[in-house]
N, CA, C and O atoms as CSV, one atom per row, in Angstrom:
chain,resi,resn,atom,element,x,y,z
A,1,MET,N,N,0.795,-1.247,0.008
A,1,MET,CA,C,-0.065,-0.009,0.054
A,1,MET,C,C,0.800,1.347,-0.027
A,1,MET,O,O,0.518,2.362,-0.664
A,2,GLU,N,N,1.805,1.130,0.696
A,2,GLU,CA,C,2.855,2.430,0.817
A,2,GLU,C,C,3.559,2.624,-0.531
A,2,GLU,O,O,3.931,3.760,-0.825
A,3,TRP,N,N,3.778,1.574,-1.398
A,3,TRP,CA,C,4.334,1.897,-2.601
A,3,TRP,C,C,3.417,2.305,-3.589
A,3,TRP,O,O,3.840,2.852,-4.607
A,4,ILE,N,N,2.195,2.103,-3.414
A,4,ILE,CA,C,1.098,2.652,-4.433
A,4,ILE,C,C,0.904,4.144,-4.194
A,4,ILE,O,O,0.642,4.917,-5.114
A,5,LYS,N,N,1.058,4.558,-2.792
A,5,LYS,CA,C,1.089,5.971,-2.475
A,5,LYS,C,C,2.148,6.765,-2.936
A,5,LYS,O,O,2.000,7.912,-3.360
A,6,PHE,N,N,3.311,6.113,-2.852
A,6,PHE,CA,C,4.591,6.715,-3.044
A,6,PHE,C,C,4.450,6.998,-4.777
A,6,PHE,O,O,4.622,8.083,-5.332
A,7,ILE,N,N,4.138,5.873,-5.340
A,7,ILE,CA,C,4.156,6.255,-6.921
A,7,ILE,C,C,3.272,7.089,-7.332
A,7,ILE,O,O,3.590,7.852,-8.243
A,8,MET,N,N,1.984,7.148,-6.780
A,8,MET,CA,C,1.020,8.229,-7.066
A,8,MET,C,C,1.600,9.546,-6.813
A,8,MET,O,O,1.440,10.482,-7.596
A,9,ALA,N,N,2.340,9.640,-5.622
A,9,ALA,CA,C,2.960,11.054,-5.266
A,9,ALA,C,C,4.074,11.395,-6.296
A,9,ALA,O,O,4.239,12.543,-6.708
A,10,VAL,N,N,4.766,10.425,-6.656
A,10,VAL,CA,C,5.903,10.836,-7.625
A,10,VAL,C,C,5.162,11.189,-8.960
A,10,VAL,O,O,5.536,12.139,-9.647
A,11,ILE,N,N,4.136,10.422,-9.297
A,11,ILE,CA,C,3.513,10.902,-10.693
A,11,ILE,C,C,2.809,12.251,-10.455
A,11,ILE,O,O,2.641,12.961,-11.446
A,12,CYS,N,N,2.453,12.610,-9.466
A,12,CYS,CA,C,1.684,13.944,-9.225
A,12,CYS,C,C,2.853,14.908,-9.288
A,12,CYS,O,O,2.762,15.866,-10.055
A,13,MET,N,N,3.962,14.739,-8.539
A,13,MET,CA,C,4.993,15.758,-8.549
A,13,MET,C,C,5.843,15.914,-9.991
A,13,MET,O,O,6.404,16.970,-10.283
A,14,VAL,N,N,5.863,14.797,-10.803
A,14,VAL,CA,C,6.531,14.835,-12.034
A,14,VAL,C,C,5.353,15.621,-12.911
A,14,VAL,O,O,5.794,16.577,-13.548
A,15,PHE,N,N,4.258,15.430,-13.014
A,15,PHE,CA,C,3.280,16.160,-13.793
A,15,PHE,C,C,3.192,17.644,-13.544
A,15,PHE,O,O,2.887,18.463,-14.410
A,16,ALA,N,N,3.522,17.960,-12.132
A,16,ALA,CA,C,3.473,19.354,-11.556
A,16,ALA,C,C,4.660,20.019,-12.220
A,16,ALA,O,O,4.554,21.182,-12.608
A,17,ALA,N,N,5.849,19.299,-12.378
A,17,ALA,CA,C,6.930,19.950,-12.916
A,17,ALA,C,C,6.853,20.082,-14.306
A,17,ALA,O,O,7.318,21.092,-14.834
A,18,VAL,N,N,6.274,19.106,-15.041
A,18,VAL,CA,C,5.996,19.251,-16.477
A,18,VAL,C,C,5.067,20.389,-16.579
A,18,VAL,O,O,5.336,21.191,-17.473
A,19,MET,N,N,4.107,20.612,-15.909
A,19,MET,CA,C,3.286,21.760,-16.103
A,19,MET,C,C,3.809,23.073,-15.822
A,19,MET,O,O,3.483,24.096,-16.424
A,20,GLU,N,N,4.636,22.992,-14.879
A,20,GLU,CA,C,5.515,24.396,-14.684
A,20,GLU,C,C,6.554,24.657,-15.807
A,20,GLU,O,O,6.895,25.815,-16.049
A,21,ILE,N,N,7.018,23.706,-16.435
A,21,ILE,CA,C,7.835,23.868,-17.647
A,21,ILE,C,C,6.911,24.417,-18.798
A,21,ILE,O,O,7.214,25.462,-19.374
A,22,ILE,N,N,5.880,23.766,-19.099
A,22,ILE,CA,C,5.035,24.335,-20.125
A,22,ILE,C,C,4.492,25.789,-19.929
A,22,ILE,O,O,4.317,26.564,-20.869
A,23,ALA,N,N,4.230,26.097,-18.563
A,23,ALA,CA,C,3.964,27.467,-18.204
A,23,ALA,C,C,5.104,28.302,-18.564
A,23,ALA,O,O,4.922,29.272,-19.300
A,24,ILE,N,N,6.257,28.017,-18.118
A,24,ILE,CA,C,7.600,28.870,-18.519
A,24,ILE,C,C,7.748,29.005,-19.761
A,24,ILE,O,O,8.184,30.081,-20.171
A,25,TYR,N,N,7.442,28.010,-20.636
A,25,TYR,CA,C,7.577,28.056,-22.079
A,25,TYR,C,C,6.492,29.010,-22.838
A,25,TYR,O,O,6.748,29.646,-23.860
A,26,GLY,N,N,5.177,29.001,-22.131
A,26,GLY,CA,C,4.190,29.900,-22.544
A,26,GLY,C,C,4.260,31.329,-22.244
A,26,GLY,O,O,3.643,32.225,-22.820
A,27,VAL,N,N,5.152,31.444,-21.195
A,27,VAL,CA,C,5.435,32.953,-20.727
A,27,VAL,C,C,6.490,33.568,-21.654
A,27,VAL,O,O,6.497,34.758,-21.969
A,28,TYR,N,N,7.352,32.684,-22.049
A,28,TYR,CA,C,8.362,33.210,-23.124
A,28,TYR,C,C,7.897,33.248,-24.420
A,28,TYR,O,O,8.383,34.057,-25.211
A,29,LYS,N,N,7.066,32.523,-24.733
A,29,LYS,CA,C,6.611,32.289,-26.208
A,29,LYS,C,C,5.744,33.521,-26.740
A,29,LYS,O,O,5.919,34.068,-27.829
A,30,PHE,N,N,4.750,33.876,-25.760
A,30,PHE,CA,C,3.872,34.975,-26.077
A,30,PHE,C,C,4.466,36.284,-25.830
A,30,PHE,O,O,5.168,36.462,-24.835
A,31,LYS,N,N,4.222,37.233,-26.695
A,31,LYS,CA,C,4.822,38.591,-26.657
A,31,LYS,C,C,3.750,39.651,-25.817
A,31,LYS,O,O,4.117,40.604,-25.130
A,32,PHE,N,N,2.547,39.291,-26.021
A,32,PHE,CA,C,1.461,40.273,-25.258
A,32,PHE,C,C,1.398,39.872,-23.804
A,32,PHE,O,O,1.356,38.684,-23.484
A,33,VAL,N,N,1.391,40.854,-22.919
A,33,VAL,CA,C,1.312,40.852,-21.414
A,33,VAL,C,C,0.175,39.860,-21.079
A,33,VAL,O,O,0.407,38.820,-20.464
A,34,MET,N,N,-1.024,40.196,-21.487
A,34,MET,CA,C,-2.212,39.198,-21.023
A,34,MET,C,C,-2.125,37.865,-21.502
A,34,MET,O,O,-2.742,37.025,-20.847
A,35,ASN,N,N,-1.523,37.505,-22.458
A,35,ASN,CA,C,-1.308,36.140,-23.041
A,35,ASN,C,C,-0.236,35.459,-22.088
A,35,ASN,O,O,-0.399,34.287,-21.746
A,36,ARG,N,N,0.761,36.127,-21.698
A,36,ARG,CA,C,1.716,35.717,-20.657
A,36,ARG,C,C,0.982,35.426,-19.272
A,36,ARG,O,O,1.174,34.428,-18.577
A,37,MET,N,N,0.187,36.378,-19.020
A,37,MET,CA,C,-0.409,36.093,-17.767
A,37,MET,C,C,-1.243,35.037,-17.718
A,37,MET,O,O,-1.266,34.296,-16.735
A,38,HIS,N,N,-1.938,34.877,-18.669
A,38,HIS,CA,C,-3.014,33.602,-18.786
A,38,HIS,C,C,-2.252,32.262,-18.844
A,38,HIS,O,O,-2.675,31.283,-18.230
A,39,ALA,N,N,-1.084,32.222,-19.613
A,39,ALA,CA,C,-0.310,31.084,-19.656
A,39,ALA,C,C,0.135,30.810,-18.235
A,39,ALA,O,O,-0.211,29.746,-17.723
A,40,ALA,N,N,0.762,31.543,-17.651
A,40,ALA,CA,C,1.254,31.424,-16.361
A,40,ALA,C,C,0.219,31.098,-15.363
A,40,ALA,O,O,0.457,30.192,-14.564
A,41,ALA,N,N,-0.842,31.698,-15.318
A,41,ALA,CA,C,-1.960,31.497,-14.439
A,41,ALA,C,C,-2.445,30.033,-14.507
A,41,ALA,O,O,-2.535,29.384,-13.465
A,42,ILE,N,N,-2.740,29.525,-15.635
A,42,ILE,CA,C,-3.395,28.303,-16.084
A,42,ILE,C,C,-2.207,27.132,-15.416
A,42,ILE,O,O,-2.474,26.262,-14.586
A,43,GLY,N,N,-0.986,27.374,-15.978
A,43,GLY,CA,C,-0.081,26.362,-15.723
A,43,GLY,C,C,0.286,26.335,-14.173
A,43,GLY,O,O,0.343,25.243,-13.608
A,44,ASP,N,N,0.519,27.426,-13.525
A,44,ASP,CA,C,0.704,27.502,-12.044
A,44,ASP,C,C,-0.383,26.958,-11.231
A,44,ASP,O,O,-0.092,26.353,-10.199
A,45,THR,N,N,-1.667,27.113,-11.599
A,45,THR,CA,C,-2.876,26.526,-10.951
A,45,THR,C,C,-2.776,25.086,-10.894
A,45,THR,O,O,-2.904,24.450,-9.848
A,46,LEU,N,N,-2.556,24.597,-11.977
A,46,LEU,CA,C,-2.719,23.080,-12.068
A,46,LEU,C,C,-1.440,22.527,-11.493
A,46,LEU,O,O,-1.519,21.510,-10.804
A,47,ALA,N,N,-0.261,23.098,-11.706
A,47,ALA,CA,C,1.044,22.602,-11.059
A,47,ALA,C,C,0.949,22.724,-9.403
A,47,ALA,O,O,1.396,21.805,-8.717
A,48,LEU,N,N,0.411,23.774,-8.854
A,48,LEU,CA,C,0.166,23.909,-7.431
A,48,LEU,C,C,-0.550,22.899,-6.920
A,48,LEU,O,O,-0.142,22.308,-5.920
A,49,PHE,N,N,-1.797,22.538,-7.576
A,49,PHE,CA,C,-2.659,21.539,-7.211
A,49,PHE,C,C,-2.019,20.131,-7.186
A,49,PHE,O,O,-2.174,19.383,-6.221
A,50,LEU,N,N,-1.314,19.801,-8.246
A,50,LEU,CA,C,-0.775,18.403,-8.332
A,50,LEU,C,C,0.503,18.333,-7.367
A,50,LEU,O,O,0.805,17.291,-6.784
A,51,GLY,N,N,1.187,19.451,-7.253
A,51,GLY,CA,C,2.320,19.389,-6.305
A,51,GLY,C,C,1.895,19.025,-4.777
A,51,GLY,O,O,2.444,18.215,-4.030
A,52,ALA,N,N,0.709,19.892,-4.508
A,52,ALA,CA,C,0.186,19.812,-3.127
A,52,ALA,C,C,-0.488,18.426,-2.884
A,52,ALA,O,O,-0.479,17.850,-1.795
A,53,LEU,N,N,-1.056,17.970,-3.987
A,53,LEU,CA,C,-1.593,16.539,-3.813
A,53,LEU,C,C,-0.436,15.367,-3.589
A,53,LEU,O,O,-0.466,14.391,-2.839
A,54,GLY,N,N,0.503,15.776,-4.427
A,54,GLY,CA,C,1.724,14.681,-4.273
A,54,GLY,C,C,2.243,14.905,-2.807
A,54,GLY,O,O,2.436,13.888,-2.141
A,55,LEU,N,N,2.462,15.994,-2.296
A,55,LEU,CA,C,3.030,16.105,-0.835
A,55,LEU,C,C,2.066,15.633,0.144
A,55,LEU,O,O,2.435,15.045,1.160
A,56,MET,N,N,0.768,15.882,-0.136
A,56,MET,CA,C,-0.292,15.189,0.864
A,56,MET,C,C,-0.185,13.613,0.663
A,56,MET,O,O,-0.387,12.933,1.669
A,57,LEU,N,N,0.057,13.079,-0.312
A,57,LEU,CA,C,0.120,11.614,-0.534
A,57,LEU,C,C,1.446,11.153,0.215
A,57,LEU,O,O,1.400,10.192,0.984
A,58,LEU,N,N,2.637,11.853,-0.019
A,58,LEU,CA,C,3.787,11.462,0.705
A,58,LEU,C,C,3.615,11.433,2.301
A,58,LEU,O,O,3.905,10.399,2.903
A,59,ARG,N,N,3.183,12.474,2.935
A,59,ARG,CA,C,2.933,12.617,4.241
A,59,ARG,C,C,1.420,12.163,4.581
A,59,ARG,O,O,0.499,12.821,4.098
A,60,SER,N,N,1.185,11.198,5.294
A,60,SER,CA,C,-0.177,10.816,5.665
A,60,SER,C,C,-0.900,11.502,6.873
A,60,SER,O,O,-1.950,11.125,7.394
A,61,SER,N,N,-0.105,12.620,7.230
A,61,SER,CA,C,-0.712,13.385,8.493
A,61,SER,C,C,-1.718,14.169,8.087
A,61,SER,O,O,-1.665,14.860,7.069
A,62,LYS,N,N,-2.840,14.094,8.982
A,62,LYS,CA,C,-3.954,15.021,8.679
A,62,LYS,C,C,-3.688,16.461,8.875
A,62,LYS,O,O,-4.138,17.300,8.094
A,63,TRP,N,N,-2.926,16.782,9.960
A,63,TRP,CA,C,-2.413,18.135,10.164
A,63,TRP,C,C,-1.692,18.627,9.038
A,63,TRP,O,O,-1.953,19.779,8.691
A,64,PHE,N,N,-0.816,17.972,8.381
A,64,PHE,CA,C,0.099,18.279,7.309
A,64,PHE,C,C,-0.907,18.680,6.103
A,64,PHE,O,O,-0.780,19.741,5.492
A,65,SER,N,N,-1.885,17.761,5.828
A,65,SER,CA,C,-2.786,18.004,4.708
A,65,SER,C,C,-3.461,19.280,4.796
A,65,SER,O,O,-3.584,20.037,3.833
A,66,TYR,N,N,-3.964,19.549,6.145
A,66,TYR,CA,C,-4.822,20.748,6.370
A,66,TYR,C,C,-3.881,21.883,6.144
A,66,TYR,O,O,-4.344,22.858,5.552
A,67,LYS,N,N,-2.571,21.912,6.540
A,67,LYS,CA,C,-1.805,22.977,6.370
A,67,LYS,C,C,-1.624,23.330,4.848
A,67,LYS,O,O,-1.752,24.478,4.421
A,68,ILE,N,N,-1.311,22.224,4.055
A,68,ILE,CA,C,-1.155,22.213,2.643
A,68,ILE,C,C,-2.416,22.836,1.949
A,68,ILE,O,O,-2.308,23.705,1.084
A,69,ILE,N,N,-3.422,22.422,2.311
A,69,ILE,CA,C,-4.786,22.803,1.830
A,69,ILE,C,C,-5.046,24.378,2.194
A,69,ILE,O,O,-5.631,25.083,1.373
A,70,ILE,N,N,-4.673,24.822,3.233
A,70,ILE,CA,C,-4.614,26.373,3.627
A,70,ILE,C,C,-3.791,27.067,2.689
A,70,ILE,O,O,-4.232,28.038,2.074
A,71,VAL,N,N,-2.528,26.606,2.519
A,71,VAL,CA,C,-1.583,27.218,1.755
A,71,VAL,C,C,-2.145,27.337,0.267
A,71,VAL,O,O,-2.121,28.401,-0.352
A,72,VAL,N,N,-2.627,26.207,-0.224
A,72,VAL,CA,C,-3.198,26.288,-1.646
A,72,VAL,C,C,-4.218,27.271,-1.904
A,72,VAL,O,O,-4.184,28.058,-2.850
A,73,ILE,N,N,-5.253,27.194,-0.916
A,73,ILE,CA,C,-6.337,28.237,-0.955
A,73,ILE,C,C,-5.684,29.696,-0.899
A,73,ILE,O,O,-6.012,30.524,-1.748
A,74,PHE,N,N,-4.918,29.955,-0.070
A,74,PHE,CA,C,-4.205,31.319,0.145
A,74,PHE,C,C,-3.563,31.673,-1.332
A,74,PHE,O,O,-3.868,32.704,-1.931
A,75,LEU,N,N,-2.700,30.760,-1.816
A,75,LEU,CA,C,-2.138,31.046,-3.078
A,75,LEU,C,C,-3.096,31.181,-4.245
A,75,LEU,O,O,-2.911,32.034,-5.113
A,76,TRP,N,N,-4.098,30.358,-4.267
A,76,TRP,CA,C,-5.092,30.469,-5.423
A,76,TRP,C,C,-5.791,31.844,-5.423
A,76,TRP,O,O,-6.070,32.435,-6.467
A,77,MET,N,N,-6.110,32.409,-3.943
A,77,MET,CA,C,-6.825,33.600,-3.808
A,77,MET,C,C,-6.053,34.811,-4.180
A,77,MET,O,O,-6.583,35.767,-4.746
A,78,THR,N,N,-4.651,34.758,-3.822
A,78,THR,CA,C,-3.832,35.956,-4.068
A,78,THR,C,C,-3.316,36.014,-5.585
A,78,THR,O,O,-3.058,37.078,-6.148
A,79,SER,N,N,-3.195,34.778,-6.172
A,79,SER,CA,C,-2.769,34.693,-7.550
A,79,SER,C,C,-3.733,35.415,-8.574
A,79,SER,O,O,-3.367,36.107,-9.524
A,80,SER,N,N,-5.063,35.120,-8.195
A,80,SER,CA,C,-6.111,35.838,-9.016
A,80,SER,C,C,-6.196,37.236,-8.875
A,80,SER,O,O,-6.470,37.956,-9.835
A,81,ILE,N,N,-5.964,37.700,-7.662
A,81,ILE,CA,C,-5.942,39.163,-7.364
A,81,ILE,C,C,-4.938,39.786,-8.017
A,81,ILE,O,O,-5.126,40.752,-8.757
A,82,SER,N,N,-3.689,39.211,-7.753
A,82,SER,CA,C,-2.470,39.862,-8.307
A,82,SER,C,C,-2.501,40.078,-9.863
A,82,SER,O,O,-2.090,41.109,-10.395
A,83,SER,N,N,-3.050,38.964,-10.568
A,83,SER,CA,C,-3.273,38.743,-11.875
A,83,SER,C,C,-4.213,39.848,-12.511
A,83,SER,O,O,-4.053,40.381,-13.609
A,84,HIS,N,N,-5.211,40.080,-11.613
A,84,HIS,CA,C,-6.208,41.128,-12.035
A,84,HIS,C,C,-5.593,42.564,-11.935
A,84,HIS,O,O,-5.786,43.438,-12.780
A,85,VAL,N,N,-4.856,42.706,-10.843
A,85,VAL,CA,C,-4.122,44.051,-10.793
A,85,VAL,C,C,-3.204,44.456,-11.874
A,85,VAL,O,O,-3.210,45.573,-12.391
A,86,ILE,N,N,-2.359,43.415,-12.207
A,86,ILE,CA,C,-1.562,43.605,-13.254
A,86,ILE,C,C,-2.251,43.810,-14.779
A,86,ILE,O,O,-1.832,44.604,-15.621
A,87,MET,N,N,-3.189,43.078,-14.909
A,87,MET,CA,C,-3.877,43.232,-16.192
A,87,MET,C,C,-4.767,44.498,-16.127
A,87,MET,O,O,-5.003,45.028,-17.213
A,88,ARG,N,N,-5.283,45.047,-15.043
A,88,ARG,CA,C,-5.965,46.215,-15.064
A,88,ARG,C,C,-4.903,47.303,-15.355
A,88,ARG,O,O,-5.160,48.151,-16.210
A,89,MET,N,N,-3.727,47.326,-14.693
A,89,MET,CA,C,-2.743,48.221,-14.795
A,89,MET,C,C,-2.209,48.377,-16.222
A,89,MET,O,O,-1.902,49.506,-16.606
A,90,GLU,N,N,-2.066,47.231,-17.102
A,90,GLU,CA,C,-1.634,47.121,-18.531
A,90,GLU,C,C,-2.792,47.824,-19.177
A,90,GLU,O,O,-2.561,48.706,-20.003
A,91,TYR,N,N,-3.840,47.545,-18.906
A,91,TYR,CA,C,-5.123,48.157,-19.628
A,91,TYR,C,C,-5.242,49.719,-19.555
A,91,TYR,O,O,-5.617,50.435,-20.484
A,92,ASN,N,N,-4.859,50.138,-18.291
A,92,ASN,CA,C,-5.031,51.497,-18.126
A,92,ASN,C,C,-3.798,52.211,-18.571
A,92,ASN,O,O,-3.901,53.427,-18.728
A,93,ILE,N,N,-2.547,51.588,-18.817
A,93,ILE,CA,C,-1.398,52.219,-19.310
A,93,ILE,C,C,-1.486,52.349,-20.736
A,93,ILE,O,O,-1.399,53.450,-21.280
A,94,ASP,N,N,-1.662,51.228,-21.399
A,94,ASP,CA,C,-1.623,51.184,-22.879
A,94,ASP,C,C,-2.923,50.536,-23.532
A,94,ASP,O,O,-2.971,49.395,-23.990
A,95,THR,N,N,-3.990,51.474,-23.497
A,95,THR,CA,C,-5.375,50.992,-23.984
A,95,THR,C,C,-5.177,50.804,-25.392
A,95,THR,O,O,-5.795,49.837,-25.838
A,96,LYS,N,N,-4.499,51.443,-26.210
A,96,LYS,CA,C,-4.521,51.254,-27.651
A,96,LYS,C,C,-3.779,49.853,-28.022
A,96,LYS,O,O,-4.158,49.190,-28.987
A,97,LYS,N,N,-2.752,49.466,-27.236
A,97,LYS,CA,C,-2.117,48.330,-27.619
A,97,LYS,C,C,-3.083,46.896,-27.121
A,97,LYS,O,O,-3.115,45.833,-27.742
A,98,VAL,N,N,-3.743,47.173,-25.994
A,98,VAL,CA,C,-4.600,46.244,-25.612
A,98,VAL,C,C,-5.779,46.000,-26.570
A,98,VAL,O,O,-6.108,44.836,-26.802
A,99,GLU,N,N,-6.385,46.948,-27.095
A,99,GLU,CA,C,-7.521,46.941,-28.009
A,99,GLU,C,C,-6.987,46.344,-29.397
A,99,GLU,O,O,-7.673,45.662,-30.158
A,100,GLU,N,N,-5.699,46.697,-29.596
A,100,GLU,CA,C,-5.148,46.245,-30.947
A,100,GLU,C,C,-5.055,44.734,-31.027
A,100,GLU,O,O,-5.388,44.058,-32.000
A,101,GLU,N,N,-4.487,44.227,-29.714
A,101,GLU,CA,C,-4.217,42.892,-29.550
A,101,GLU,C,C,-5.394,42.002,-29.430
A,101,GLU,O,O,-5.367,40.890,-29.957
A,102,THR,N,N,-6.461,42.433,-28.747
A,102,THR,CA,C,-7.597,41.735,-28.384
A,102,THR,C,C,-8.550,41.987,-29.560
A,102,THR,O,O,-9.497,41.205,-29.644
A,103,GLY,N,N,-8.456,42.877,-30.404
A,103,GLY,CA,C,-9.458,43.249,-31.373
A,103,GLY,C,C,-10.779,43.821,-31.069
A,103,GLY,O,O,-11.744,43.826,-31.834
A,104,GLY,N,N,-10.724,44.340,-29.780
A,104,GLY,CA,C,-11.759,45.064,-29.325
A,104,GLY,C,C,-11.909,46.488,-29.417
A,104,GLY,O,O,-10.937,47.086,-29.879
A,105,LYS,N,N,-12.963,47.200,-29.061
A,105,LYS,CA,C,-13.037,48.746,-29.020
A,105,LYS,C,C,-12.806,49.275,-27.675
A,105,LYS,O,O,-12.831,50.490,-27.476
């Protein structure tokens, strides 16, 4: 039983690392700020979840799992708020470029 939990934890951690690498590639591939933010947010969210799941599988303690869940919730909340602030700042600074890139008015 312990080996199955260990293998599942390793799989989660490997997929988390792969998602981070894909997110980093997306950040460097795109030129527009909002596209970069989207690539980073999607990749980081999934990688954070998979990494936390892997850590919870490695340690079977309830208190450790509760602490990891609290950290994940805190990071999910602050990540969306900081992304919104950065995108709002980009929109207010360079409205023409935002409209040009998004095709909106």
